[in-house]
N, CA, C and O atoms as CSV, one atom per row, in Angstrom:
chain,resi,resn,atom,element,x,y,z
A,1,UNK,N,N,38.943,12.228,4.250
A,1,UNK,CA,C,39.330,10.915,4.697
A,1,UNK,C,C,40.275,10.292,3.686
A,1,UNK,O,O,39.991,10.282,2.488
A,2,UNK,N,N,41.384,9.780,4.157
A,2,UNK,CA,C,42.379,9.150,3.284
A,2,UNK,C,C,41.862,7.813,2.760
A,2,UNK,O,O,41.007,7.169,3.370
A,3,UNK,N,N,42.405,7.419,1.616
A,3,UNK,CA,C,42.091,6.118,1.036
A,3,UNK,C,C,43.391,5.483,0.567
A,3,UNK,O,O,44.384,6.183,0.373
A,4,UNK,N,N,43.398,4.166,0.381
A,4,UNK,CA,C,44.585,3.453,-0.064
A,4,UNK,C,C,44.897,3.804,-1.507
A,4,UNK,O,O,44.006,3.861,-2.354
A,5,UNK,N,N,46.181,4.039,-1.775
A,5,UNK,CA,C,46.598,4.311,-3.145
A,5,UNK,C,C,47.040,3.039,-3.863
A,5,UNK,O,O,47.353,3.077,-5.053
A,6,UNK,N,N,47.067,1.930,-3.159
A,6,UNK,CA,C,47.416,0.640,-3.750
A,6,UNK,C,C,46.137,-0.146,-4.026
A,6,UNK,O,O,45.110,0.112,-3.399
A,7,UNK,N,N,46.185,-1.089,-4.945
A,7,UNK,CA,C,44.962,-1.820,-5.323
A,7,UNK,C,C,44.545,-2.880,-4.299
A,7,UNK,O,O,44.534,-4.072,-4.607
A,8,UNK,N,N,44.208,-2.451,-3.101
A,8,UNK,CA,C,43.674,-3.327,-2.061
A,8,UNK,C,C,42.238,-2.909,-1.799
A,8,UNK,O,O,41.963,-1.722,-1.620
A,9,UNK,N,N,41.333,-3.848,-1.773
A,9,UNK,CA,C,39.933,-3.478,-1.557
A,9,UNK,C,C,39.524,-3.733,-0.108
A,9,UNK,O,O,40.100,-4.574,0.582
A,10,UNK,N,N,38.522,-2.991,0.328
A,10,UNK,CA,C,37.955,-3.180,1.655
A,10,UNK,C,C,38.641,-2.431,2.773
A,10,UNK,O,O,38.313,-2.640,3.941
A,11,UNK,N,N,39.585,-1.564,2.448
A,11,UNK,CA,C,40.312,-0.833,3.484
A,11,UNK,C,C,39.503,0.380,3.929
A,11,UNK,O,O,39.083,1.200,3.113
A,12,UNK,N,N,39.297,0.473,5.229
A,12,UNK,CA,C,38.704,1.657,5.856
A,12,UNK,C,C,39.623,2.015,7.016
A,12,UNK,O,O,39.609,1.339,8.045
A,13,UNK,N,N,40.412,3.057,6.865
A,13,UNK,CA,C,41.445,3.374,7.843
A,13,UNK,C,C,40.906,3.675,9.239
A,13,UNK,O,O,41.659,3.587,10.209
A,14,UNK,N,N,39.646,4.022,9.371
A,14,UNK,CA,C,39.071,4.315,10.689
A,14,UNK,C,C,38.163,3.201,11.191
A,14,UNK,O,O,37.365,3.416,12.102
A,15,UNK,N,N,38.276,2.032,10.614
A,15,UNK,CA,C,37.463,0.892,11.047
A,15,UNK,C,C,38.258,0.035,12.025
A,15,UNK,O,O,39.452,-0.195,11.831
A,16,UNK,N,N,37.594,-0.431,13.069
A,16,UNK,CA,C,38.187,-1.350,14.032
A,16,UNK,C,C,37.511,-2.699,13.841
A,16,UNK,O,O,36.283,-2.788,13.813
A,17,UNK,N,N,38.320,-3.751,13.710
A,17,UNK,CA,C,37.802,-5.099,13.492
A,17,UNK,C,C,37.985,-5.953,14.740
A,17,UNK,O,O,39.014,-5.871,15.410
A,18,UNK,N,N,36.986,-6.773,15.048
A,18,UNK,CA,C,37.105,-7.696,16.180
A,18,UNK,C,C,37.783,-8.995,15.767
A,18,UNK,O,O,38.267,-9.739,16.620
A,19,UNK,N,N,37.821,-9.270,14.490
A,19,UNK,CA,C,38.548,-10.409,13.920
A,19,UNK,C,C,39.392,-9.854,12.775
A,19,UNK,O,O,39.008,-8.861,12.157
A,20,UNK,N,N,40.526,-10.473,12.483
A,20,UNK,CA,C,41.385,-9.910,11.439
A,20,UNK,C,C,40.716,-9.873,10.076
A,20,UNK,O,O,40.172,-10.874,9.609
A,21,UNK,N,N,40.763,-8.706,9.442
A,21,UNK,CA,C,40.219,-8.532,8.097
A,21,UNK,C,C,41.297,-8.585,7.039
A,21,UNK,O,O,41.003,-8.709,5.850
A,22,UNK,N,N,42.557,-8.490,7.470
A,22,UNK,CA,C,43.724,-8.538,6.608
A,22,UNK,C,C,44.811,-9.301,7.348
A,22,UNK,O,O,44.708,-9.511,8.557
A,23,UNK,N,N,45.827,-9.707,6.650
A,23,UNK,CA,C,46.972,-10.344,7.286
A,23,UNK,C,C,47.692,-9.304,8.136
A,23,UNK,O,O,47.933,-8.186,7.681
A,24,UNK,N,N,48.038,-9.675,9.379
A,24,UNK,CA,C,48.786,-8.745,10.220
A,24,UNK,C,C,50.064,-8.340,9.507
A,24,UNK,O,O,50.753,-9.173,8.917
A,25,UNK,N,N,50.371,-7.055,9.567
A,25,UNK,CA,C,51.559,-6.526,8.921
A,25,UNK,C,C,51.338,-6.040,7.504
A,25,UNK,O,O,52.256,-5.497,6.889
A,26,UNK,N,N,50.127,-6.224,6.966
A,26,UNK,CA,C,49.835,-5.692,5.634
A,26,UNK,C,C,50.063,-4.185,5.647
A,26,UNK,O,O,49.639,-3.496,6.575
A,27,UNK,N,N,50.727,-3.680,4.625
A,27,UNK,CA,C,51.016,-2.250,4.545
A,27,UNK,C,C,50.465,-1.668,3.252
A,27,UNK,O,O,50.379,-2.343,2.226
A,28,UNK,N,N,50.098,-0.409,3.333
A,28,UNK,CA,C,49.644,0.325,2.152
A,28,UNK,C,C,49.947,1.801,2.362
A,28,UNK,O,O,50.171,2.250,3.486
A,29,UNK,N,N,49.949,2.531,1.286
A,29,UNK,CA,C,50.120,3.972,1.363
A,29,UNK,C,C,48.762,4.632,1.233
A,29,UNK,O,O,47.919,4.194,0.450
A,30,UNK,N,N,48.553,5.698,2.012
A,30,UNK,CA,C,47.305,6.444,1.948
A,30,UNK,C,C,47.433,7.661,1.062
A,30,UNK,O,O,48.535,8.137,0.787
A,31,UNK,N,N,46.303,8.155,0.621
A,31,UNK,CA,C,46.275,9.355,-0.212
A,31,UNK,C,C,46.764,10.596,0.546
A,31,UNK,O,O,47.016,11.639,-0.057
A,32,UNK,N,N,46.895,10.473,1.879
A,32,UNK,CA,C,47.404,11.563,2.702
A,32,UNK,C,C,48.926,11.524,2.852
A,32,UNK,O,O,49.493,12.308,3.613
A,33,UNK,N,N,49.599,10.602,2.120
A,33,UNK,CA,C,51.050,10.508,2.161
A,33,UNK,C,C,51.589,9.693,3.320
A,33,UNK,O,O,52.800,9.663,3.536
A,34,UNK,N,N,50.724,9.033,4.067
A,34,UNK,CA,C,51.155,8.244,5.215
A,34,UNK,C,C,51.248,6.767,4.847
A,34,UNK,O,O,50.557,6.298,3.943
A,35,UNK,N,N,52.113,6.037,5.561
A,35,UNK,CA,C,52.226,4.594,5.440
A,35,UNK,C,C,51.335,3.983,6.510
A,35,UNK,O,O,51.425,4.363,7.677
A,36,UNK,N,N,50.471,3.038,6.129
A,36,UNK,CA,C,49.553,2.385,7.061
A,36,UNK,C,C,49.938,0.919,7.213
A,36,UNK,O,O,50.304,0.260,6.239
A,37,UNK,N,N,49.854,0.411,8.447
A,37,UNK,CA,C,50.112,-0.997,8.714
A,37,UNK,C,C,48.932,-1.556,9.517
A,37,UNK,O,O,48.428,-0.909,10.434
A,38,UNK,N,N,48.504,-2.767,9.154
A,38,UNK,CA,C,47.383,-3.418,9.835
A,38,UNK,C,C,47.953,-4.213,11.002
A,38,UNK,O,O,48.810,-5.076,10.811
A,39,UNK,N,N,47.476,-3.922,12.212
A,39,UNK,CA,C,48.047,-4.522,13.413
A,39,UNK,C,C,46.970,-4.737,14.473
A,39,UNK,O,O,45.836,-4.282,14.327
A,40,UNK,N,N,47.345,-5.437,15.536
A,40,UNK,CA,C,46.419,-5.754,16.629
A,40,UNK,C,C,46.843,-4.971,17.875
A,40,UNK,O,O,48.030,-4.861,18.179
A,41,UNK,N,N,45.863,-4.438,18.578
A,41,UNK,CA,C,46.135,-3.666,19.789
A,41,UNK,C,C,46.484,-4.610,20.940
A,41,UNK,O,O,45.719,-5.522,21.256
A,42,UNK,N,N,47.630,-4.388,21.559
A,42,UNK,CA,C,48.050,-5.184,22.707
A,42,UNK,C,C,47.435,-4.685,23.999
A,42,UNK,O,O,47.487,-5.375,25.017
A,43,UNK,N,N,46.862,-3.514,23.972
A,43,UNK,CA,C,46.155,-2.890,25.098
A,43,UNK,C,C,45.188,-1.890,24.480
A,43,UNK,O,O,45.269,-1.603,23.286
A,44,UNK,N,N,44.285,-1.364,25.279
A,44,UNK,CA,C,43.350,-0.361,24.763
A,44,UNK,C,C,44.141,0.865,24.294
A,44,UNK,O,O,45.016,1.362,25.003
A,45,UNK,N,N,43.823,1.335,23.105
A,45,UNK,CA,C,44.515,2.488,22.528
A,45,UNK,C,C,43.485,3.566,22.217
A,45,UNK,O,O,42.479,3.314,21.554
A,46,UNK,N,N,43.751,4.755,22.701
A,46,UNK,CA,C,42.831,5.883,22.520
A,46,UNK,C,C,42.877,6.399,21.090
A,46,UNK,O,O,43.894,6.293,20.404
A,47,UNK,N,N,41.766,6.952,20.659
A,47,UNK,CA,C,41.680,7.566,19.329
A,47,UNK,C,C,42.770,8.617,19.166
A,47,UNK,O,O,43.034,9.398,20.080
A,48,UNK,N,N,43.399,8.629,17.994
A,48,UNK,CA,C,44.412,9.610,17.620
A,48,UNK,C,C,45.650,9.619,18.516
A,48,UNK,O,O,46.378,10.611,18.542
A,49,UNK,N,N,45.902,8.526,19.252
A,49,UNK,CA,C,47.122,8.432,20.063
A,49,UNK,C,C,48.312,8.538,19.118
A,49,UNK,O,O,48.422,7.758,18.172
A,50,UNK,N,N,49.194,9.485,19.362
A,50,UNK,CA,C,50.255,9.793,18.413
A,50,UNK,C,C,51.598,9.163,18.741
A,50,UNK,O,O,52.586,9.478,18.078
A,51,UNK,N,N,51.676,8.292,19.730
A,51,UNK,CA,C,52.977,7.703,20.046
A,51,UNK,C,C,52.897,6.182,20.179
A,51,UNK,O,O,53.438,5.606,21.123
A,52,UNK,N,N,52.234,5.548,19.245
A,52,UNK,CA,C,52.077,4.093,19.274
A,52,UNK,C,C,53.317,3.414,18.698
A,52,UNK,O,O,53.969,3.937,17.795
A,53,UNK,N,N,53.626,2.235,19.241
A,53,UNK,CA,C,54.709,1.392,18.730
A,53,UNK,C,C,54.097,0.160,18.103
A,53,UNK,O,O,53.136,-0.396,18.634
A,54,UNK,N,N,54.647,-0.275,16.974
A,54,UNK,CA,C,54.208,-1.499,16.317
A,54,UNK,C,C,55.391,-2.461,16.319
A,54,UNK,O,O,56.441,-2.157,15.753
A,55,UNK,N,N,55.225,-3.619,16.953
A,55,UNK,CA,C,56.275,-4.625,16.964
A,55,UNK,C,C,56.416,-5.175,15.553
A,55,UNK,O,O,55.437,-5.644,14.973
A,56,UNK,N,N,57.619,-5.125,14.996
A,56,UNK,CA,C,57.844,-5.514,13.599
A,56,UNK,C,C,57.772,-7.016,13.366
A,56,UNK,O,O,57.769,-7.450,12.214
A,57,UNK,N,N,57.715,-7.820,14.419
A,57,UNK,CA,C,57.619,-9.266,14.276
A,57,UNK,C,C,56.206,-9.774,14.505
A,57,UNK,O,O,55.703,-10.599,13.742
A,58,UNK,N,N,55.560,-9.277,15.568
A,58,UNK,CA,C,54.226,-9.764,15.939
A,58,UNK,C,C,53.105,-8.838,15.480
A,58,UNK,O,O,51.944,-9.243,15.434
A,59,UNK,N,N,53.444,-7.610,15.143
A,59,UNK,CA,C,52.480,-6.573,14.741
A,59,UNK,C,C,51.464,-6.279,15.845
A,59,UNK,O,O,50.295,-5.996,15.582
A,60,UNK,N,N,51.944,-6.353,17.086
A,60,UNK,CA,C,51.159,-5.948,18.247
A,60,UNK,C,C,51.490,-4.492,18.533
A,60,UNK,O,O,52.658,-4.104,18.565
A,61,UNK,N,N,50.455,-3.692,18.742
A,61,UNK,CA,C,50.611,-2.251,18.964
A,61,UNK,C,C,50.499,-1.937,20.446
A,61,UNK,O,O,49.623,-2.454,21.139
A,62,UNK,N,N,51.405,-1.078,20.926
A,62,UNK,CA,C,51.313,-0.543,22.278
A,62,UNK,C,C,51.273,0.976,22.176
A,62,UNK,O,O,51.733,1.554,21.191
A,63,UNK,N,N,50.728,1.606,23.183
A,63,UNK,CA,C,50.549,3.065,23.165
A,63,UNK,C,C,51.680,3.754,23.907
A,63,UNK,O,O,51.446,4.499,24.859
A,64,UNK,N,N,52.915,3.503,23.467
A,64,UNK,CA,C,54.026,4.165,24.141
A,64,UNK,C,C,55.252,4.252,23.242
A,64,UNK,O,O,55.666,3.266,22.632
A,65,UNK,N,N,55.816,5.432,23.174
A,65,UNK,CA,C,57.122,5.657,22.608
A,65,UNK,C,C,57.357,5.359,21.141
A,65,UNK,O,O,58.510,5.195,20.741
A,66,UNK,N,N,56.348,5.284,20.339
A,66,UNK,CA,C,56.552,4.987,18.931
A,66,UNK,C,C,56.210,6.150,18.033
A,66,UNK,O,O,55.897,7.247,18.495
A,67,UNK,N,N,56.274,5.890,16.735
A,67,UNK,CA,C,56.021,6.947,15.758
A,67,UNK,C,C,54.737,6.721,14.970
A,67,UNK,O,O,54.485,7.412,13.983
A,68,UNK,N,N,53.925,5.760,15.398
A,68,UNK,CA,C,52.672,5.481,14.698
A,68,UNK,C,C,51.512,6.242,15.326
A,68,UNK,O,O,51.502,6.521,16.525
A,69,UNK,N,N,50.550,6.567,14.496
A,69,UNK,CA,C,49.335,7.263,14.916
A,69,UNK,C,C,48.168,6.286,14.877
A,69,UNK,O,O,47.979,5.575,13.890
A,70,UNK,N,N,47.394,6.254,15.945
A,70,UNK,CA,C,46.198,5.409,15.990
A,70,UNK,C,C,45.108,6.023,15.110
A,70,UNK,O,O,45.142,7.221,14.828
A,71,UNK,N,N,44.145,5.210,14.676
A,71,UNK,CA,C,43.022,5.782,13.917
A,71,UNK,C,C,42.232,6.744,14.799
A,71,UNK,O,O,42.475,6.826,16.004
A,72,UNK,N,N,41.299,7.463,14.211
A,72,UNK,CA,C,40.563,8.456,15.016
A,72,UNK,C,C,39.364,7.851,15.745
A,72,UNK,O,O,38.372,8.534,16.003
A,73,UNK,N,N,39.467,6.573,16.071
A,73,UNK,CA,C,38.494,5.877,16.915
A,73,UNK,C,C,39.272,5.051,17.939
A,73,UNK,O,O,40.401,4.638,17.674
A,74,UNK,N,N,38.675,4.810,19.103
A,74,UNK,CA,C,39.325,3.975,20.108
A,74,UNK,C,C,39.481,2.547,19.587
A,74,UNK,O,O,38.611,2.033,18.885
A,75,UNK,N,N,40.603,1.913,19.942
A,75,UNK,CA,C,40.863,0.528,19.546
A,75,UNK,C,C,40.984,-0.299,20.823
A,75,UNK,O,O,41.991,-0.196,21.524
A,76,UNK,N,N,39.968,-1.126,21.143
A,76,UNK,CA,C,40.048,-1.954,22.340
A,76,UNK,C,C,41.156,-3.001,22.221
A,76,UNK,O,O,41.525,-3.405,21.119
A,77,UNK,N,N,41.668,-3.423,23.343
A,77,UNK,CA,C,42.689,-4.458,23.373
A,77,UNK,C,C,42.217,-5.704,22.619
A,77,UNK,O,O,41.083,-6.150,22.793
A,78,UNK,N,N,43.088,-6.256,21.787
A,78,UNK,CA,C,42.765,-7.453,21.026
A,78,UNK,C,C,42.047,-7.202,19.717
A,78,UNK,O,O,41.794,-8.141,18.963
A,79,UNK,N,N,41.714,-5.948,19.431
A,79,UNK,CA,C,41.064,-5.617,18.164
A,79,UNK,C,C,42.096,-5.173,17.139
A,79,UNK,O,O,43.237,-4.869,17.486
A,80,UNK,N,N,41.692,-5.137,15.888
A,80,UNK,CA,C,42.577,-4.895,14.759
A,80,UNK,C,C,42.241,-3.566,14.097
A,80,UNK,O,O,41.077,-3.171,14.021
A,81,UNK,N,N,43.283,-2.880,13.618
A,81,UNK,CA,C,43.058,-1.582,12.974
A,81,UNK,C,C,44.281,-1.206,12.152
A,81,UNK,O,O,45.317,-1.868,12.206
A,82,UNK,N,N,44.135,-0.129,11.390
A,82,UNK,CA,C,45.225,0.431,10.597
A,82,UNK,C,C,45.892,1.545,11.397
A,82,UNK,O,O,45.214,2.457,11.872
A,83,UNK,N,N,47.207,1.481,11.548
A,83,UNK,CA,C,47.992,2.485,12.250
A,83,UNK,C,C,48.928,3.125,11.220
A,83,UNK,O,O,49.441,2.438,10.337
A,84,UNK,N,N,49.151,4.436,11.333
A,84,UNK,CA,C,49.880,5.145,10.287
A,84,UNK,C,C,51.084,5.899,10.839
A,84,UNK,O,O,51.174,6.194,12.030
A,85,UNK,N,N,52.011,6.200,9.919
A,85,UNK,CA,C,53.136,7.073,10.233
A,85,UNK,C,C,53.573,7.780,8.964
A,85,UNK,O,O,53.200,7.380,7.861
A,86,UNK,N,N,54.349,8.811,9.118
A,86,UNK,CA,C,54.850,9.536,7.955
A,86,UNK,C,C,55.681,8.591,7.093
A,86,UNK,O,O,56.481,7.817,7.617
A,87,UNK,N,N,55.499,8.647,5.793
A,87,UNK,CA,C,56.203,7.727,4.903
A,87,UNK,C,C,57.492,8.325,4.343
A,87,UNK,O,O,58.210,7.657,3.598
A,88,UNK,N,N,57.786,9.552,4.685
A,88,UNK,CA,C,59.033,10.181,4.211
A,88,UNK,C,C,59.847,10.684,5.379
A,88,UNK,O,O,60.926,11.243,5.184
């Protein structure tokens, strides 16, 4: 399981929050070499969905046509989670 390489506490990349635990758009790097962004699901997103889009202004995630990977748990609409993509 990856962990944050930056000094942020309380990050669990596979945790889904019903209320925001971090500021939307917070970013960190994982020990797996991926860039993670904290965002809210605009619709239900399946575990490990590999084509998520993150709106760079609102940080709302949709499950279509993007380069972000959903966590390995389902994210219900309106819930918050960490979404990742390759950082290089």
